[in-house]
C-alpha positions as a LaTeX table, in Angstrom:
\begin{tabular}{lrrr}
\hline
Residue & $x$ (\AA) & $y$ (\AA) & $z$ (\AA) \\
\hline
Met1 & $-25.46$ & $-7.71$ & $-8.47$ \\
Asn2 & $-22.42$ & $-8.79$ & $-6.43$ \\
Ala3 & $-22.26$ & $-8.05$ & $-2.73$ \\
Met4 & $-19.73$ & $-5.39$ & $-1.82$ \\
Lys5 & $-16.26$ & $-6.75$ & $-1.02$ \\
Val6 & $-13.13$ & $-5.13$ & 0.40 \\
Tyr7 & $-9.62$ & $-6.60$ & 0.30 \\
Val8 & $-6.27$ & $-5.82$ & 1.86 \\
Leu9 & $-3.92$ & $-4.69$ & $-0.92$ \\
Gln10 & $-1.11$ & $-7.24$ & $-0.87$ \\
Gly11 & 1.71 & $-8.30$ & $-3.14$ \\
Glu12 & 3.48 & $-11.57$ & $-3.77$ \\
Pro13 & 6.96 & $-10.90$ & $-2.31$ \\
Asp14 & 8.12 & $-14.53$ & $-2.61$ \\
Lys15 & 7.46 & $-14.47$ & $-6.35$ \\
Trp16 & 8.03 & $-10.79$ & $-7.11$ \\
Pro17 & 10.27 & $-9.25$ & $-4.39$ \\
Gly18 & 10.66 & $-5.98$ & $-6.29$ \\
Phe19 & 12.62 & $-3.18$ & $-4.66$ \\
Leu20 & 14.01 & $-1.98$ & $-1.34$ \\
Gln21 & 14.95 & 1.55 & $-0.34$ \\
Arg22 & 18.66 & 2.33 & $-0.50$ \\
Tyr23 & 19.85 & 4.04 & 2.67 \\
Ser24 & 22.85 & 6.32 & 3.10 \\
Thr25 & 24.23 & 3.84 & 5.67 \\
Thr26 & 24.48 & 0.06 & 5.44 \\
Asn27 & 23.60 & $-0.37$ & 9.12 \\
Leu28 & 19.93 & $-0.87$ & 9.86 \\
Asp29 & 19.71 & 1.46 & 12.81 \\
Ser30 & 17.80 & 4.50 & 13.99 \\
Glu31 & 19.49 & 6.64 & 11.31 \\
Ser32 & 18.19 & 4.47 & 8.48 \\
Trp33 & 14.75 & 4.38 & 10.16 \\
Arg34 & 14.74 & 8.20 & 10.01 \\
Glu35 & 15.28 & 7.97 & 6.24 \\
Ser36 & 12.59 & 5.34 & 5.74 \\
Ile37 & 9.94 & 6.35 & 3.21 \\
Gly38 & 7.46 & 4.09 & 5.02 \\
Arg39 & 8.05 & 6.00 & 8.26 \\
His40 & 7.60 & 9.35 & 6.53 \\
Cys41 & 4.31 & 8.16 & 5.01 \\
Leu42 & 3.02 & 7.04 & 8.41 \\
Glu43 & 3.99 & 10.37 & 9.99 \\
Leu44 & 2.27 & 12.39 & 7.28 \\
Gly45 & $-0.94$ & 10.34 & 7.29 \\
Pro46 & $-3.32$ & 11.89 & 4.75 \\
Lys47 & $-1.16$ & 14.98 & 4.10 \\
Pro48 & 0.76 & 15.08 & 0.80 \\
Phe49 & 4.55 & 15.31 & 0.76 \\
Gly50 & 4.51 & 18.55 & $-1.18$ \\
Glu51 & 7.76 & 20.27 & $-2.12$ \\
Asn52 & 9.72 & 18.49 & 0.65 \\
Tyr53 & 9.70 & 15.18 & $-1.22$ \\
Lys54 & 12.98 & 14.06 & $-2.76$ \\
Pro55 & 12.88 & 10.98 & $-5.03$ \\
Ile56 & 14.10 & 7.95 & $-3.10$ \\
Leu57 & 16.73 & 5.57 & $-4.41$ \\
Leu58 & 15.72 & 1.93 & $-4.78$ \\
Asp59 & 17.71 & $-1.25$ & $-5.29$ \\
Phe60 & 16.49 & $-4.66$ & $-6.40$ \\
His61 & 15.32 & $-6.79$ & $-3.49$ \\
Leu62 & 16.93 & $-10.07$ & $-4.51$ \\
Tyr63 & 15.30 & $-12.11$ & $-1.69$ \\
Gly64 & 17.81 & $-14.95$ & $-2.04$ \\
Arg65 & 17.82 & $-14.74$ & $-5.85$ \\
Lys66 & 20.65 & $-14.14$ & $-8.29$ \\
Lys67 & 18.40 & $-12.23$ & $-10.70$ \\
Pro68 & 15.85 & $-9.56$ & $-9.82$ \\
Ala69 & 12.15 & $-10.42$ & $-10.01$ \\
Val70 & 9.98 & $-7.32$ & $-10.28$ \\
Gly71 & 6.22 & $-7.44$ & $-10.76$ \\
Asp72 & 3.80 & $-4.59$ & $-11.33$ \\
Ile73 & 3.41 & $-3.82$ & $-7.62$ \\
Cys74 & 5.87 & $-3.74$ & $-4.71$ \\
Leu75 & 4.79 & $-3.22$ & $-1.10$ \\
Ser76 & 8.12 & $-3.78$ & 0.69 \\
Met77 & 8.14 & $-0.13$ & 1.86 \\
His78 & 4.53 & $-0.21$ & 3.02 \\
Pro79 & 2.51 & 2.04 & 3.06 \\
Phe80 & 4.63 & 3.48 & 0.21 \\
Ile81 & 3.74 & 1.46 & $-2.89$ \\
Ile82 & 5.69 & 1.02 & $-6.12$ \\
Phe83 & 3.68 & 0.47 & $-9.31$ \\
Ser84 & 4.94 & $-0.28$ & $-12.79$ \\
Glu85 & 3.97 & 2.34 & $-15.36$ \\
Arg86 & 1.67 & $-0.26$ & $-16.95$ \\
Ala87 & $-0.17$ & $-0.83$ & $-13.64$ \\
Arg88 & $-0.33$ & 2.93 & $-13.10$ \\
Gln89 & $-1.97$ & 3.49 & $-16.49$ \\
Ile90 & $-4.53$ & 0.74 & $-15.88$ \\
Leu91 & $-5.35$ & 1.83 & $-12.32$ \\
Glu92 & $-4.97$ & 5.60 & $-12.71$ \\
Pro93 & $-8.73$ & 6.32 & $-12.68$ \\
Ile94 & $-8.83$ & 4.80 & $-9.16$ \\
Leu95 & $-5.38$ & 5.83 & $-7.90$ \\
Ala96 & $-5.19$ & 9.49 & $-8.98$ \\
Pro97 & $-8.19$ & 10.81 & $-7.00$ \\
Ala98 & $-7.17$ & 8.93 & $-3.83$ \\
Gly99 & $-3.44$ & 9.58 & $-3.55$ \\
Glu100 & $-0.24$ & 11.01 & $-4.94$ \\
Phe101 & 2.29 & 9.66 & $-7.43$ \\
Leu102 & 5.92 & 10.26 & $-6.48$ \\
Glu103 & 9.07 & 9.88 & $-8.52$ \\
Val104 & 11.44 & 7.07 & $-7.54$ \\
Lys105 & 14.92 & 6.20 & $-8.82$ \\
Thr106 & 15.00 & 2.51 & $-9.69$ \\
Pro107 & 17.73 & 0.34 & $-11.24$ \\
Glu108 & 15.44 & $-0.09$ & $-14.26$ \\
Pro109 & 13.02 & 2.48 & $-15.69$ \\
Gly110 & 9.25 & 2.29 & $-15.73$ \\
Phe111 & 8.22 & 2.52 & $-12.05$ \\
Ile112 & 6.50 & 5.15 & $-9.93$ \\
Gly113 & 5.93 & 5.59 & $-6.20$ \\
Tyr114 & 2.44 & 6.03 & $-4.79$ \\
Arg115 & 0.85 & 6.75 & $-1.45$ \\
Val116 & $-2.79$ & 6.70 & $-0.46$ \\
Leu117 & $-4.02$ & 10.05 & 0.84 \\
Lys118 & $-7.64$ & 8.96 & 1.28 \\
His119 & $-7.82$ & 7.99 & 4.96 \\
Leu120 & $-11.24$ & 6.99 & 6.27 \\
Asp121 & $-12.22$ & 7.74 & 9.86 \\
Asp122 & $-14.90$ & 6.05 & 11.94 \\
Cys123 & $-15.19$ & 3.12 & 9.55 \\
Val124 & $-14.12$ & 0.30 & 11.90 \\
Asp125 & $-16.72$ & $-1.74$ & 13.78 \\
Leu126 & $-14.78$ & $-2.10$ & 17.03 \\
Gln127 & $-17.33$ & $-4.54$ & 18.48 \\
Lys128 & $-16.49$ & $-7.02$ & 15.73 \\
Ser129 & $-12.78$ & $-6.20$ & 15.27 \\
Ile130 & $-9.75$ & $-7.56$ & 17.07 \\
Tyr131 & $-7.62$ & $-4.76$ & 18.50 \\
Thr132 & $-5.37$ & $-3.75$ & 21.35 \\
Gln133 & $-6.13$ & $-0.67$ & 23.41 \\
Tyr134 & $-3.23$ & 0.91 & 25.26 \\
Glu135 & $-3.28$ & 2.78 & 28.57 \\
Asn136 & $-3.05$ & 6.12 & 26.78 \\
Gly137 & $-6.28$ & 5.30 & 24.91 \\
Glu138 & $-4.67$ & 4.64 & 21.53 \\
Ile139 & $-5.68$ & 1.48 & 19.70 \\
Leu140 & $-3.98$ & $-0.84$ & 17.23 \\
Ile141 & $-6.43$ & $-2.71$ & 15.04 \\
Arg142 & $-5.16$ & $-6.20$ & 14.30 \\
Arg143 & $-8.14$ & $-7.69$ & 12.44 \\
Pro144 & $-10.68$ & $-5.11$ & 11.34 \\
Thr145 & $-14.33$ & $-5.42$ & 10.51 \\
Leu146 & $-15.26$ & $-2.38$ & 8.46 \\
Leu147 & $-18.62$ & $-0.60$ & 8.36 \\
Ala148 & $-19.98$ & $-1.21$ & 4.86 \\
Asn149 & $-21.87$ & 2.09 & 4.71 \\
Lys150 & $-18.64$ & 4.02 & 5.52 \\
Val151 & $-16.39$ & 2.32 & 2.94 \\
Glu152 & $-18.88$ & 1.96 & 0.10 \\
Gly153 & $-17.82$ & 3.91 & $-2.99$ \\
His154 & $-14.15$ & 4.07 & $-1.95$ \\
Asp155 & $-11.93$ & 1.99 & $-4.25$ \\
Ile156 & $-8.61$ & 2.46 & $-2.43$ \\
Phe157 & $-8.20$ & 3.85 & 1.07 \\
Ala158 & $-6.26$ & 3.64 & 4.32 \\
Val159 & $-7.51$ & 3.32 & 7.89 \\
Ala160 & $-5.59$ & 4.89 & 10.77 \\
Asp161 & $-4.31$ & 2.59 & 13.53 \\
Cys162 & $-4.85$ & $-0.49$ & 11.36 \\
Leu163 & $-2.04$ & $-2.96$ & 10.73 \\
Asp164 & $-3.44$ & $-3.94$ & 7.34 \\
Gly165 & $-3.08$ & $-0.39$ & 6.08 \\
Val166 & $-4.34$ & $-0.14$ & 2.48 \\
Phe167 & $-7.70$ & $-1.53$ & 1.38 \\
Val168 & $-9.21$ & $-1.88$ & $-2.09$ \\
Ser169 & $-12.67$ & $-2.53$ & $-3.48$ \\
Gln170 & $-14.05$ & $-5.24$ & $-5.73$ \\
Lys171 & $-13.89$ & $-2.68$ & $-8.56$ \\
Phe172 & $-10.12$ & $-2.35$ & $-8.04$ \\
Lys173 & $-9.70$ & $-6.15$ & $-8.01$ \\
Asp174 & $-11.87$ & $-6.56$ & $-11.12$ \\
Leu175 & $-9.78$ & $-3.97$ & $-12.97$ \\
Val176 & $-6.56$ & $-5.84$ & $-12.13$ \\
Asp177 & $-8.08$ & $-9.25$ & $-12.99$ \\
Ala178 & $-9.44$ & $-8.04$ & $-16.35$ \\
Val179 & $-6.04$ & $-7.03$ & $-17.74$ \\
Lys180 & $-4.59$ & $-9.33$ & $-20.39$ \\
Pro181 & $-1.75$ & $-10.14$ & $-20.20$ \\
Lys182 & $-2.21$ & $-10.04$ & $-16.47$ \\
Ile183 & $-0.34$ & $-7.51$ & $-14.37$ \\
Lys184 & 1.87 & $-9.42$ & $-11.95$ \\
Gly185 & 2.31 & $-9.39$ & $-8.21$ \\
Phe186 & $-1.17$ & $-8.49$ & $-6.92$ \\
Asn187 & $-2.72$ & $-10.65$ & $-4.21$ \\
Phe188 & $-6.37$ & $-10.35$ & $-3.13$ \\
Glu189 & $-6.57$ & $-13.39$ & $-0.83$ \\
Lys190 & $-7.25$ & $-11.38$ & 2.31 \\
Glu191 & $-10.89$ & $-10.29$ & 2.24 \\
Ile192 & $-12.07$ & $-7.98$ & 5.02 \\
Ser193 & $-15.24$ & $-8.59$ & 7.02 \\
Leu194 & $-17.94$ & $-5.97$ & 6.66 \\
Ser195 & $-20.87$ & $-5.16$ & 8.94 \\
\hline
\end{tabular}
């Protein structure tokens, strides 16, 4: 039997830049930050959007390209994630119990928004993690070591105050890796230390 492993959920933005949120203003200022779906997700934490959610508009993120390159996952609006419908169907048994799917308006059909609602508390081994503690007592975890007994059995989850944000299990990785033809844009290079 394989030892338990946990990874940071990452994409491949150089290869598959995907989408960016379209703002009502072209200036990147405090007004556009107020509209940011990533900001709204951070503010809500584990609470669902509910009836207040309005589908966001997305444009191709060309990333210096003349043609769009869209994979099956896009994390440019982190922690708001965009999945292709194909990736959603494959990963739905893991994604549905741990989060919410949200409609998005994309320049091409076949994509859905997703946010993780499963937030785990007290799962960081602070003695083995690298973090900053501020005068007000809040902490920002820069390189976590997670407590294996607290994260075991969770296939996708978020950790408050952690820069890495969304974590996935070996089961999640195996499901992605087993798909033929492969779903594009997933990166599991960043494995998390466990104690």
